[in-house]
C-alpha positions as CSV (number, residue, x, y, z in Angstrom):
1,M,-56.3,23.1,-153.4
2,M,-53.6,24.9,-151.3
3,S,-50.5,25.8,-153.1
4,E,-47.0,24.6,-152.0
5,E,-46.0,28.2,-151.1
6,A,-49.1,28.7,-148.9
7,A,-48.4,25.4,-147.1
8,R,-44.8,26.6,-146.4
9,D,-46.1,29.8,-144.9
10,L,-48.4,27.9,-142.5
11,I,-45.6,25.7,-141.3
12,A,-43.4,28.8,-140.7
13,I,-45.9,30.6,-138.5
14,P,-45.3,28.6,-135.3
15,E,-41.5,28.9,-135.7
16,A,-41.8,32.7,-136.0
17,G,-44.0,33.0,-133.0
18,K,-42.0,30.7,-130.7
19,N,-40.4,33.5,-128.7
20,N,-43.7,35.2,-128.1
21,E,-45.3,31.9,-127.0
22,I,-42.5,31.3,-124.5
23,S,-42.8,34.8,-123.1
24,S,-46.6,34.4,-122.7
25,N,-45.9,31.3,-120.6
26,G,-43.8,33.2,-118.2
27,S,-40.4,31.8,-119.3
28,V,-37.4,33.8,-120.2
29,P,-35.6,33.4,-123.5
30,V,-32.2,31.8,-123.3
31,T,-30.5,35.0,-124.4
32,G,-32.2,36.9,-121.6
33,V,-30.9,34.4,-119.0
34,E,-27.4,34.8,-120.2
35,S,-27.7,38.5,-120.0
36,I,-29.2,38.5,-116.5
37,D,-26.6,36.0,-115.2
38,K,-23.7,38.2,-116.6
39,N,-25.2,41.3,-114.9
40,H,-25.7,39.4,-111.6
41,K,-22.0,38.2,-111.6
42,D,-20.9,41.8,-112.3
43,K,-22.9,43.1,-109.4
44,E,-21.7,40.4,-107.1
45,R,-18.1,41.2,-108.1
46,D,-18.7,44.9,-107.4
47,K,-20.5,44.4,-104.1
48,P,-18.4,45.4,-101.1
49,A,-17.4,42.7,-98.7
50,L,-19.1,42.4,-95.3
51,P,-17.3,44.4,-92.6
52,V,-14.9,42.3,-90.5
53,G,-15.2,42.9,-86.8
54,P,-12.5,41.9,-84.3
55,A,-13.2,38.6,-82.5
56,L,-13.3,38.6,-78.8
57,N,-9.9,37.1,-78.5
58,G,-8.3,39.5,-80.9
59,D,-8.6,37.3,-84.1
60,S,-10.5,38.7,-87.1
61,K,-13.8,37.0,-87.8
62,V,-16.6,37.8,-90.2
63,D,-19.9,39.1,-88.8
64,T,-22.6,37.1,-90.6
65,G,-25.6,38.3,-88.7
66,A,-27.6,37.9,-85.5
67,D,-26.4,34.4,-84.8
68,V,-22.7,35.3,-85.2
69,G,-22.0,33.7,-81.8
70,N,-22.4,30.1,-83.1
71,S,-19.0,29.8,-84.8
72,E,-17.6,33.1,-86.0
73,V,-16.8,34.5,-82.5
74,E,-14.3,33.0,-80.1
75,Y,-14.7,33.5,-76.4
76,I,-11.9,34.0,-73.8
77,E,-12.0,31.7,-70.8
78,S,-11.4,33.5,-67.5
79,E,-8.0,32.0,-66.9
80,N,-6.8,33.4,-70.3
81,L,-7.9,37.0,-69.6
82,N,-5.3,39.7,-69.1
83,D,-5.6,42.8,-67.0
84,V,-6.8,46.0,-68.7
85,E,-3.9,48.2,-70.0
86,D,-5.2,51.5,-68.5
87,V,-7.6,51.2,-65.5
88,D,-8.7,54.8,-65.5
89,T,-9.5,54.9,-69.2
90,S,-11.3,51.6,-69.0
91,L,-13.5,52.8,-66.2
92,K,-14.3,56.1,-67.9
93,T,-15.5,54.4,-71.1
94,L,-17.0,51.3,-69.6
95,L,-20.7,52.4,-69.2
96,T,-20.7,54.0,-72.6
97,G,-19.4,50.9,-74.2
98,L,-21.9,48.6,-72.4
99,D,-24.7,50.8,-73.6
100,S,-23.4,51.2,-77.2
101,K,-25.5,50.3,-80.2
102,D,-22.5,48.7,-81.8
103,W,-22.5,45.1,-80.7
104,V,-18.7,44.8,-81.1
105,L,-18.1,47.6,-78.7
106,V,-20.6,46.0,-76.3
107,C,-18.6,42.7,-76.4
108,E,-15.4,44.6,-75.8
109,A,-16.9,46.4,-72.8
110,L,-18.2,43.2,-71.4
111,N,-14.7,41.7,-71.6
112,D,-13.4,44.8,-69.8
113,V,-16.0,44.1,-67.1
114,R,-14.5,40.6,-66.8
115,R,-11.0,41.9,-66.6
116,L,-11.8,44.6,-64.1
117,S,-13.7,42.1,-62.0
118,L,-10.8,39.7,-61.9
119,F,-7.9,42.1,-61.6
120,Q,-9.2,45.5,-60.5
121,K,-12.4,44.7,-58.6
122,E,-12.0,47.5,-56.0
123,A,-11.8,50.0,-58.8
124,M,-15.1,49.0,-60.2
125,V,-17.0,48.5,-57.0
126,D,-18.6,52.0,-56.9
127,M,-20.2,51.6,-60.3
128,L,-21.1,47.9,-59.9
129,G,-24.9,48.6,-59.7
130,N,-24.8,50.4,-63.1
131,V,-22.6,47.7,-64.6
132,I,-24.9,44.9,-63.5
133,S,-27.9,46.7,-64.9
134,L,-26.2,46.9,-68.3
135,V,-25.0,43.3,-68.2
136,V,-28.6,42.3,-67.7
137,K,-29.5,44.4,-70.7
138,S,-26.9,42.5,-72.7
139,L,-28.3,39.2,-71.4
140,K,-31.6,40.1,-73.1
141,N,-29.8,41.0,-76.4
142,P,-31.0,38.7,-79.3
143,R,-27.4,38.5,-80.7
144,S,-25.9,35.4,-79.3
145,A,-22.3,36.8,-79.2
146,V,-23.4,39.6,-76.9
147,C,-25.6,37.3,-74.8
148,K,-22.9,34.7,-74.2
149,T,-20.2,37.3,-73.4
150,A,-22.6,38.8,-70.8
151,I,-23.1,35.4,-69.3
152,M,-19.4,34.9,-69.0
153,A,-19.1,38.4,-67.4
154,S,-21.8,37.3,-64.9
155,A,-19.8,34.3,-63.9
156,D,-16.7,36.4,-63.3
157,I,-18.7,39.0,-61.3
158,F,-19.9,36.2,-59.0
159,K,-16.4,34.9,-58.6
160,A,-14.9,38.4,-57.9
161,Y,-17.6,40.0,-55.7
162,C,-19.2,36.9,-54.0
163,D,-21.6,38.0,-51.3
164,S,-21.3,41.8,-52.0
165,I,-23.6,41.6,-55.0
166,V,-26.5,39.8,-53.3
167,D,-28.6,42.9,-53.2
168,L,-28.0,43.6,-56.9
169,M,-28.5,40.1,-58.3
170,D,-32.3,39.5,-58.6
171,P,-32.6,40.6,-62.3
172,L,-29.3,38.9,-63.1
173,L,-30.5,35.7,-61.5
174,V,-33.8,35.6,-63.4
175,Q,-32.0,36.1,-66.7
176,L,-29.5,33.4,-66.1
177,L,-32.2,30.9,-65.0
178,L,-34.0,31.8,-68.3
179,K,-31.0,31.6,-70.5
180,S,-29.9,28.3,-69.1
181,S,-33.1,26.7,-70.3
182,Q,-34.5,28.6,-73.3
183,D,-31.7,29.5,-75.6
184,K,-29.2,28.0,-78.1
185,R,-27.2,25.1,-76.7
186,F,-23.9,26.9,-76.4
187,V,-25.6,29.8,-74.6
188,C,-27.4,27.3,-72.3
189,E,-24.1,25.7,-71.4
190,A,-22.5,29.1,-70.6
191,A,-25.5,30.0,-68.4
192,E,-25.2,26.7,-66.6
193,K,-21.6,27.5,-65.8
194,A,-22.5,30.9,-64.6
195,L,-25.2,29.4,-62.2
196,I,-22.6,26.9,-60.9
197,A,-20.3,29.9,-60.3
198,M,-23.1,31.6,-58.4
199,T,-23.8,28.6,-56.2
200,T,-20.0,28.2,-55.6
201,W,-19.1,31.8,-54.7
202,V,-22.2,33.2,-53.1
203,S,-22.9,32.0,-49.5
204,P,-25.8,29.7,-49.4
205,S,-27.4,31.5,-46.4
206,L,-27.7,34.6,-48.6
207,L,-28.4,32.8,-51.9
208,L,-31.2,30.5,-50.8
209,P,-33.7,33.3,-50.0
210,K,-33.0,34.7,-53.5
211,L,-33.6,31.3,-55.1
212,Q,-36.7,30.3,-53.1
213,P,-39.3,32.6,-54.8
214,N,-38.2,31.2,-58.2
215,L,-39.1,27.7,-57.1
216,K,-42.7,28.9,-57.5
217,H,-42.1,30.9,-60.7
218,R,-44.9,30.6,-63.3
219,N,-42.4,29.7,-65.9
220,P,-41.7,25.9,-65.3
221,R,-38.2,26.2,-66.9
222,I,-37.1,28.8,-64.5
223,R,-38.6,26.7,-61.6
224,A,-36.5,23.7,-62.8
225,K,-33.2,25.6,-63.0
226,A,-33.9,27.3,-59.6
227,S,-34.5,23.8,-58.1
228,S,-31.2,22.6,-59.4
229,C,-29.4,25.7,-57.8
230,F,-31.3,25.2,-54.6
231,S,-30.4,21.6,-54.4
232,R,-26.7,22.4,-54.9
233,S,-26.7,25.2,-52.3
234,V,-28.4,23.5,-49.3
235,P,-25.6,21.0,-48.6
236,R,-23.1,23.8,-48.5
237,L,-24.8,25.1,-45.4
238,G,-23.4,22.3,-43.4
239,V,-25.2,20.6,-40.4
240,E,-25.3,23.7,-38.3
241,G,-26.6,25.9,-41.1
242,I,-29.3,23.4,-42.0
243,K,-30.3,23.1,-38.4
244,A,-30.6,26.9,-38.1
245,Y,-32.7,27.1,-41.2
246,G,-34.8,24.1,-40.2
247,I,-34.3,20.8,-41.9
248,E,-38.1,20.3,-42.0
249,N,-38.4,23.5,-44.1
250,F,-36.0,22.0,-46.7
251,I,-37.9,18.7,-46.7
252,R,-41.2,20.5,-47.3
253,I,-39.7,22.5,-50.2
254,A,-38.2,19.4,-51.8
255,A,-41.5,17.5,-51.3
256,S,-43.4,20.2,-53.2
257,Q,-41.0,19.9,-56.1
258,L,-41.5,16.2,-56.4
259,S,-44.8,16.8,-58.2
260,D,-43.5,19.5,-60.6
261,Q,-44.2,19.1,-64.3
262,L,-40.6,19.1,-65.4
263,P,-38.3,16.2,-64.8
264,E,-35.4,18.5,-63.9
265,S,-37.3,19.9,-61.0
266,R,-38.3,16.5,-59.7
267,E,-34.7,15.1,-60.1
268,A,-33.3,18.1,-58.1
269,A,-35.9,17.5,-55.4
270,R,-34.9,13.8,-55.2
271,T,-31.2,14.8,-55.0
272,L,-31.9,17.2,-52.2
273,L,-34.0,14.7,-50.2
274,L,-31.3,12.1,-50.4
275,E,-28.8,14.7,-49.1
276,L,-31.1,15.7,-46.3
277,H,-31.8,12.0,-45.4
278,N,-28.0,11.3,-45.3
279,I,-27.4,14.3,-43.1
280,Y,-30.3,13.3,-40.8
281,E,-29.0,9.8,-40.4
282,K,-25.4,11.0,-39.6
283,A,-26.4,13.8,-37.4
284,P,-29.9,13.2,-35.8
285,N,-29.5,16.4,-33.7
286,V,-30.0,18.4,-36.9
287,A,-33.7,17.9,-36.3
288,P,-35.5,20.3,-33.9
289,P,-36.0,18.7,-30.5
290,D,-39.4,17.2,-29.9
291,V,-41.1,17.8,-26.6
292,S,-41.8,14.2,-26.0
293,E,-38.9,12.4,-27.6
294,D,-35.1,12.5,-27.8
295,P,-34.1,13.7,-31.3
296,E,-31.7,10.8,-31.6
297,T,-34.5,8.2,-31.2
298,I,-36.8,9.7,-33.9
299,S,-36.5,7.8,-37.1
300,W,-36.4,9.5,-40.5
301,E,-39.8,8.0,-41.3
302,H,-41.4,9.2,-38.1
303,F,-39.8,12.7,-38.5
304,C,-41.2,13.0,-42.1
305,Q,-44.6,11.8,-41.0
306,S,-44.7,14.3,-38.2
307,K,-43.7,17.3,-40.3
308,L,-45.5,16.6,-43.6
309,S,-48.9,15.9,-44.9
310,P,-49.6,12.2,-45.3
311,L,-49.3,12.4,-49.1
312,S,-46.1,14.4,-49.0
313,A,-44.5,12.1,-46.4
314,Q,-45.4,9.1,-48.5
315,A,-43.7,10.7,-51.6
316,V,-40.6,11.6,-49.6
317,L,-40.3,8.2,-48.0
318,R,-40.8,6.5,-51.4
319,V,-37.7,8.4,-52.7
320,T,-35.5,7.8,-49.7
321,N,-36.6,4.2,-49.0
322,L,-36.2,3.1,-52.6
323,T,-32.7,4.4,-52.7
324,R,-31.8,2.7,-49.4
325,E,-33.3,-0.6,-50.7
326,G,-31.2,-0.2,-53.9
327,I,-28.0,0.3,-51.9
328,V,-28.8,-2.7,-49.6
329,F,-29.7,-4.9,-52.6
330,G,-26.5,-3.9,-54.4
331,S,-24.2,-4.4,-51.5
C-alpha cells in the first residue's frame, strides 16, 4: 500500500510540470507576456515619428502611405492659387521637380505648373510638351495625392492653353478618360472635372477628331467616358458646325453607341440624339440637300431611314419618338 508521502509526491508532479506543459502547447507564460509587452512599449516609445510633409496648401499633414490623398492632403482650387514668387527660378526647377522621386516635390512642381499656366502661360509655352509628358507620368502614379494633383494641373492647362495643346493632348486624354472611371472616387471626380474643362475650353472642331477613336476603344470604360465628352462637344459646334461636319455622321456615331455594353455610353448616345433631333427640327437646312427633295420637307424619320441601316434607324427613332411622346403626354 502506497505511503502518504509517496501519494503527496504523485500529486505534486503535475503542478511542477505545469510551465513545461504550457510551453509544449505553444502558449507563453504570463511572466513572458508581461516582459514582451514592456519591451514592445519601450520600442514604440523610442520609435521615430513618421516624417511630416507639407500639405499642398501649406498646412502640415502626416504622410501615412500610398493612399495619402484620401484625407491627409488638401488640394488648392484654381481660384485660390497665387502666382509663383520667382518665375525664372520656377521654370528652371520645374522639369526636375516633376521628374523627382520625392512625391512631395512632384506635387509642389505640379502646383507650380498650375500657377504658371494660370498666371505666366507665355513663359511656360516653350516647354509645354515636356511638361505635359511629365504630367502624364504623374497621372499614372499609384499615389493618389500625386495623381489627383496632376489631374487638377491638366484642368488648368486646358483652361490656359485651350486649342494650342491639341497636338499634345492624346496621352493626356487617354489617362483622364481612364482615371475618370477606374480609380478612387475623389480621383474620379477630379478627372470628370478635368474632362469638363477640356470640353469647355478646347474647340469642338479640334476636340471631336481626338475623341472619336476612343469611341471604339477596347476598354469599355474609356469608350463610355469618351461618349460623354463627345455628346457634350457636338452641340457646341452650332448649326453651321454640325452642318459642315455632317449631321448624318453624328447620327451614325450615336446610333452605334446605343448598343454599347455600358449604360453610360448608351445614355450619352441618347442625349446626343435628342440634341441632334432638336437641332434638325429647328433648322431643317442642317441636313445635306437631297437631289429629289427640299430639305425643309424631309421629316426626321425619313432622314434617319435614308441615312441609316433599318436596324439603326429603328433604334434612333425609338429614342427620339419615345421622348416626343413623353413630352406630348406630359403637356
